[in-house]
C-alpha positions as CSV (number, residue, x, y, z in Angstrom):
1,M,187.5,149.0,166.2
2,T,184.1,148.6,167.0
3,A,182.6,146.5,169.8
4,L,180.9,144.2,167.6
5,R,183.8,143.5,165.7
6,A,185.8,143.1,169.3
7,S,183.5,140.5,170.6
8,G,179.7,139.9,168.2
9,L,177.9,140.6,171.3
10,T,177.2,144.5,170.6
11,T,174.1,145.0,168.2
12,P,175.1,146.9,165.1
13,Q,174.4,150.4,165.1
14,R,175.3,152.2,161.9
15,V,174.8,150.9,158.7
16,A,176.3,151.6,155.2
17,V,174.6,150.7,152.0
18,V,175.8,149.9,148.7
19,G,173.7,150.3,145.6
20,A,171.0,152.4,145.0
21,G,169.0,150.7,142.1
22,F,165.7,149.8,142.4
23,F,165.6,147.8,144.9
24,S,167.5,149.3,147.3
25,Q,164.6,151.2,148.0
26,F,163.0,148.3,150.5
27,H,166.1,148.1,152.0
28,L,166.5,151.6,153.1
29,E,163.0,151.5,154.6
30,G,163.7,148.6,156.2
31,W,167.1,150.0,158.3
32,R,165.5,153.0,159.0
33,Q,162.7,151.5,160.8
34,L,165.1,149.2,163.1
35,P,165.1,151.5,166.3
36,G,168.9,152.9,167.0
37,V,170.4,152.0,163.5
38,E,171.8,154.7,161.5
39,L,172.8,155.0,157.8
40,V,175.8,156.6,158.0
41,G,176.5,155.7,154.3
42,L,175.0,155.5,150.5
43,C,177.1,154.7,148.0
44,D,176.5,154.1,144.2
45,A,178.4,154.4,140.4
46,D,175.4,157.3,140.0
47,P,175.6,160.0,142.0
48,A,172.4,161.8,141.5
49,R,170.7,158.8,142.0
50,A,172.4,158.5,145.5
51,Q,171.6,161.5,145.9
52,E,167.8,161.1,145.4
53,L,167.5,158.6,147.4
54,A,169.5,159.6,150.4
55,R,167.2,162.7,150.7
56,R,164.6,160.8,150.5
57,F,165.4,158.4,153.3
58,G,167.8,161.3,155.6
59,I,171.2,159.9,154.6
60,A,173.7,162.5,155.3
61,R,176.4,161.0,153.0
62,V,177.3,159.5,149.8
63,F,179.9,157.9,147.9
64,T,180.7,156.8,144.6
65,E,183.7,154.2,145.9
66,V,182.7,151.7,148.3
67,A,186.7,152.0,149.6
68,H,186.3,155.4,150.4
69,M,182.6,155.3,152.0
70,L,184.2,152.0,154.3
71,E,187.0,155.0,155.4
72,A,185.0,157.9,156.2
73,T,181.7,156.1,157.7
74,R,183.6,153.3,159.4
75,P,180.4,151.1,159.4
76,D,179.7,148.1,161.6
77,L,177.6,146.8,158.9
78,V,177.6,146.7,155.2
79,D,174.4,146.1,153.3
80,V,175.4,145.2,149.6
81,V,172.1,145.9,147.1
82,T,173.6,145.8,143.6
83,P,173.3,143.6,140.5
84,P,175.7,140.0,140.7
85,A,178.3,141.1,138.6
86,S,179.9,144.0,141.2
87,H,179.6,141.0,144.0
88,A,183.6,139.8,143.6
89,E,184.7,143.2,143.7
90,V,182.4,144.7,146.1
91,L,182.0,142.0,148.8
92,G,186.1,141.9,148.2
93,I,186.6,145.4,149.9
94,V,184.3,144.9,152.2
95,L,185.4,141.4,153.5
96,S,189.3,143.0,153.2
97,Q,187.8,145.2,155.8
98,K,186.3,142.1,158.1
99,L,183.0,143.5,158.2
100,P,179.9,142.2,158.9
101,V,177.8,141.8,155.7
102,I,174.6,141.4,154.0
103,C,174.5,140.7,150.1
104,Q,171.7,140.8,147.9
105,K,170.3,137.7,145.7
106,P,171.3,136.9,142.9
107,F,174.2,136.0,145.2
108,G,177.1,136.3,142.5
109,T,177.3,135.5,138.7
110,G,176.8,132.0,139.3
111,Y,177.1,129.0,141.7
112,A,180.9,128.8,141.6
113,Q,181.0,132.7,142.3
114,A,179.1,132.2,144.8
115,V,181.1,129.4,146.5
116,Q,184.1,131.4,146.0
117,L,183.0,134.6,147.9
118,T,181.8,132.1,150.4
119,D,185.1,130.6,151.1
120,R,186.2,133.8,150.9
121,A,184.1,135.5,153.7
122,A,185.3,132.2,155.8
123,L,188.5,132.7,155.1
124,A,188.4,136.5,156.3
125,G,186.1,135.1,159.5
126,V,183.1,137.5,158.6
127,P,179.5,137.0,158.9
128,L,178.0,136.8,154.9
129,I,174.1,136.8,155.0
130,V,172.4,136.3,151.9
131,H,169.2,139.0,151.5
132,E,166.8,136.3,150.9
133,N,163.7,138.0,152.1
134,F,160.8,136.1,151.2
135,R,160.5,133.3,154.3
136,F,160.8,136.8,156.4
137,M,157.3,137.8,154.4
138,P,154.9,137.4,157.7
139,W,152.8,135.0,156.0
140,F,155.5,132.5,155.7
141,R,156.6,133.1,159.1
142,E,153.2,132.2,160.8
143,A,153.0,129.2,158.3
144,R,156.1,128.0,159.8
145,R,154.7,128.6,163.3
146,L,151.3,126.7,163.0
147,V,154.1,123.8,161.2
148,D,156.0,124.0,164.8
149,A,152.7,124.5,166.7
150,G,151.6,121.1,165.3
151,H,148.5,122.7,163.9
152,L,148.8,121.1,160.3
153,G,150.1,117.5,161.4
154,A,152.4,116.5,159.4
155,L,153.2,117.7,156.3
156,H,152.8,116.2,152.7
157,N,152.3,118.7,150.4
158,V,153.1,122.3,149.4
159,S,152.1,124.1,146.1
160,F,152.8,128.0,145.3
161,R,151.2,129.5,142.1
162,L,152.9,132.7,141.1
163,R,151.7,134.9,139.0
164,P,152.9,139.0,139.7
165,G,151.6,139.7,136.6
166,D,154.2,142.1,135.1
167,G,155.6,140.3,132.4
168,Q,153.1,140.8,129.1
169,G,154.1,142.5,125.9
170,P,157.4,144.6,124.8
171,N,157.7,146.9,127.7
172,A,157.8,144.2,130.0
173,Y,159.7,144.8,133.3
174,L,161.1,148.1,131.7
175,N,159.3,150.6,133.9
176,R,160.9,148.6,137.0
177,Q,163.6,146.3,136.6
178,P,164.6,146.9,132.4
179,Y,167.5,144.3,132.7
180,F,165.2,141.6,133.2
181,Q,164.8,141.4,129.5
182,T,168.0,140.4,128.7
183,M,168.9,138.2,131.5
184,P,169.8,134.4,129.7
185,R,168.0,133.1,132.8
186,L,165.2,134.8,134.6
187,L,162.6,133.2,136.1
188,V,164.6,131.0,138.2
189,V,167.2,133.5,138.7
190,E,165.2,135.8,140.1
191,T,161.6,134.3,141.5
192,A,161.7,130.6,141.6
193,I,164.7,130.7,143.9
194,H,162.8,132.7,146.7
195,L,160.1,129.4,146.8
196,I,163.1,127.4,146.3
197,D,164.2,128.6,149.7
198,T,161.0,129.2,151.2
199,F,159.5,125.7,150.3
200,R,163.0,124.6,151.9
201,Y,162.0,126.8,155.2
202,L,158.5,124.9,155.3
203,M,159.3,121.8,154.4
204,G,162.8,120.6,154.9
205,E,165.5,119.5,152.9
206,V,165.2,118.8,148.7
207,Q,165.9,115.3,147.7
208,A,165.0,115.8,144.0
209,V,164.0,118.0,141.5
210,Y,161.7,118.1,137.8
211,A,161.7,121.0,135.5
212,R,159.8,122.4,132.5
213,L,160.6,125.7,131.2
214,R,159.5,127.9,129.2
215,R,159.5,131.2,127.3
216,L,156.1,132.7,127.2
217,N,157.1,136.5,126.1
218,P,159.3,136.5,123.1
219,A,160.7,140.3,123.6
220,I,162.8,138.6,126.8
221,E,165.7,136.4,126.3
222,G,164.6,134.2,129.4
223,E,162.6,131.8,131.0
224,D,159.2,133.3,131.9
225,A,157.4,130.7,132.9
226,G,158.0,126.9,134.3
227,L,156.9,124.3,136.5
228,I,159.2,122.7,139.1
229,T,158.0,119.7,141.3
230,F,160.3,119.0,144.5
231,D,160.5,115.6,146.3
232,F,161.6,116.6,150.4
233,S,163.7,114.3,152.2
234,S,160.7,113.8,154.7
235,G,158.8,112.4,151.7
236,A,156.5,115.0,151.2
237,A,156.1,116.9,147.4
238,G,156.0,120.4,145.8
239,L,155.2,122.2,143.1
240,F,156.0,125.9,142.0
241,D,153.8,126.6,139.0
242,G,154.8,129.7,137.8
243,N,154.3,132.4,135.0
244,R,155.5,136.3,135.3
245,L,152.6,136.9,132.5
246,N,149.5,136.3,134.3
247,D,148.0,138.4,137.4
248,H,145.9,136.7,140.1
249,V,143.3,137.8,142.6
250,A,144.8,140.5,144.6
251,D,144.3,144.0,145.5
252,N,148.1,143.9,144.6
253,P,149.4,141.3,142.2
254,R,152.8,141.5,143.7
255,R,152.4,141.4,147.7
256,T,152.5,138.0,148.2
257,M,153.2,137.2,143.7
258,G,150.7,134.3,144.3
259,E,149.1,131.7,146.1
260,M,150.1,129.1,148.1
261,W,148.5,126.0,149.7
262,L,150.2,124.3,152.9
263,E,148.7,120.9,153.1
264,G,149.1,118.5,156.5
265,A,147.1,115.5,158.3
266,R,145.2,117.9,159.6
267,G,144.2,120.2,156.9
268,V,144.8,123.0,154.7
269,L,146.3,126.1,155.2
270,R,146.0,128.4,152.2
271,L,147.3,131.8,151.2
272,D,145.4,134.3,149.2
273,G,146.4,137.2,146.8
274,N,145.8,139.5,149.3
275,A,148.4,138.3,152.1
276,N,145.1,136.6,154.0
277,L,145.5,132.8,155.0
278,W,142.7,130.4,155.5
279,W,142.6,127.5,157.4
280,K,140.4,124.3,156.4
281,P,140.1,121.4,158.8
282,H,140.0,118.2,157.1
283,H,136.8,117.5,156.8
284,G,135.7,121.1,157.9
285,E,135.0,124.6,156.3
286,E,137.6,126.7,155.2
287,V,138.1,129.9,157.9
288,P,140.1,132.7,158.1
289,H,143.5,132.1,160.2
290,L,143.8,136.1,162.1
291,Y,147.4,137.2,162.4
292,D,149.4,140.2,161.1
293,S,150.3,140.6,158.0
294,G,152.7,143.5,158.0
295,S,152.2,146.6,156.3
296,A,150.2,146.2,152.8
297,L,152.4,149.5,151.6
298,S,155.8,147.5,152.1
299,F,157.2,145.4,149.9
300,G,156.2,141.5,151.6
301,G,154.7,143.0,153.9
302,G,157.9,144.5,155.4
303,A,160.0,141.5,154.7
304,C,163.2,143.7,154.3
305,G,163.1,144.8,157.6
306,F,162.4,141.9,159.5
307,L,165.5,140.1,157.4
308,Q,167.8,143.3,158.9
309,A,166.2,142.9,162.6
310,H,166.8,138.7,162.5
311,V,170.7,139.8,161.4
312,L,171.2,142.4,163.8
313,Q,169.7,140.0,166.9
314,C,171.9,136.8,165.9
315,L,174.5,139.2,165.4
316,A,174.4,140.8,169.1
317,A,174.0,137.2,170.7
318,G,176.6,135.4,168.8
319,R,174.0,133.2,166.6
320,E,174.4,132.4,163.1
321,P,171.8,134.0,161.2
322,E,169.4,132.0,159.1
323,N,170.6,132.1,155.4
324,T,174.5,132.4,155.8
325,A,176.5,132.2,152.2
326,R,177.2,128.7,153.6
327,A,173.2,127.8,153.3
328,Y,172.5,129.5,150.7
329,L,174.3,127.5,148.9
330,K,171.9,124.9,148.8
331,N,169.4,126.9,147.3
332,L,172.1,127.6,144.2
333,L,172.6,123.6,144.1
334,I,169.2,123.4,143.9
335,Q,168.4,126.3,141.6
336,E,171.3,124.2,138.9
337,A,169.9,120.8,139.4
338,V,166.6,122.9,137.9
339,Y,168.3,124.2,134.9
340,A,169.9,121.0,134.7
341,S,166.5,118.7,134.3
342,D,164.8,121.6,132.4
343,R,167.7,120.7,129.8
344,S,167.7,117.1,130.0
345,G,164.1,116.2,130.9
346,Q,165.1,114.0,133.9
347,R,164.8,113.6,137.4
348,I,167.7,115.6,139.2
349,T,168.5,114.0,142.5
350,L,170.6,116.3,144.9
351,E,172.6,113.5,146.5
352,G,176.0,113.4,144.7
353,F,174.9,116.7,141.8
354,E,177.9,118.5,141.4
355,P,177.1,121.4,139.3
356,L,180.8,122.3,138.6
357,N,181.7,118.3,137.6
358,P,179.8,117.1,134.8
359,T,181.0,114.0,135.2
360,A,179.6,113.3,138.8
361,G,176.7,112.9,141.3
362,K,173.1,110.2,141.1
363,G,170.7,111.2,138.3
364,T,172.9,114.0,136.8
365,A,171.5,115.0,133.7
366,P,173.7,115.5,130.3
367,G,174.7,118.5,129.3
368,I,175.4,120.0,132.7
369,G,179.0,120.6,131.5
370,N,177.5,123.5,129.8
371,L,176.4,125.5,133.4
372,V,180.0,127.3,133.4
373,S,180.2,128.9,130.0
374,K,176.2,129.7,130.8
375,Q,177.0,131.3,134.3
376,K,180.0,133.5,132.7
377,K,177.4,134.9,130.7
378,E,174.5,136.0,132.9
379,T,174.5,139.6,133.1
380,V,171.7,141.8,135.6
């Protein structure tokens, strides 16, 4: 047993990764850049795909079975970068070994399974963290720093206009994540969930939501556009305005995925498509706000590595990381409320909202009982 597992006070050094799909490269890039971290194994059902990534990132050992990798490599931490349908099985194996684990989102196949996996980790006494990386993008960390410093004054509004420009035509997503085309839920589960978490990070807890979701591209199964309004417990409001078809003014539309306006009593902080922050004081002119926006070549300015470093630091210090599975369930609860609002045309209040109990909750909309059957059909 390593010192980490024995006391939780030693920074993990040996990391094993499960999954060699499209997004794994960004996880591996992050781990490789952290001093002292050794990537001891990469596991994927497709050995050729795993071998290709292993060569690229200098990983000596490749496996096709999770249990075999854990036994052979004895990692301190496991990073799961696989589709949701695999999470119950993979996390079950990792948790049975009492290993801290980071799990990519979407977390589980739906809300019910996410609750089950969270409870299982708690029962095992094992840290389980959801890899929700948008809040670790440098521009959102800087925005939070400015909020904490009182630079914006009391916050009263946030809006994000999502326009990655990758969802048009019959070939949408096929060159990168082709399963997007057949997901019965797309925009909210895959993308808006990032902003749900980021809005909570910047603005505090969500009290209620109202949503209208649409499918603009007939070549896909799920929704790819939507308007979601948020009421925060503070009295502030938020707007997510997203579609995956149009792009925005940016050298790379996928760097920030869109543009943000964060408004407070003292002025407005604006994020543009090139990861620049702009500050407009009340009754003043807009000026650049200089900060370190991270690498333009890395996903989200290096968000994966920043998240990973945060987890390692917290485990070493015995602190609870951001976005533990238990904390992340609130994001998934809001996600279910968004879909319920769209189905019913009603504003959904989060207090008392129970996605797995269609008769419970203030403001609960008709038709919520269909959630469980729809969740079971989700595939990614």
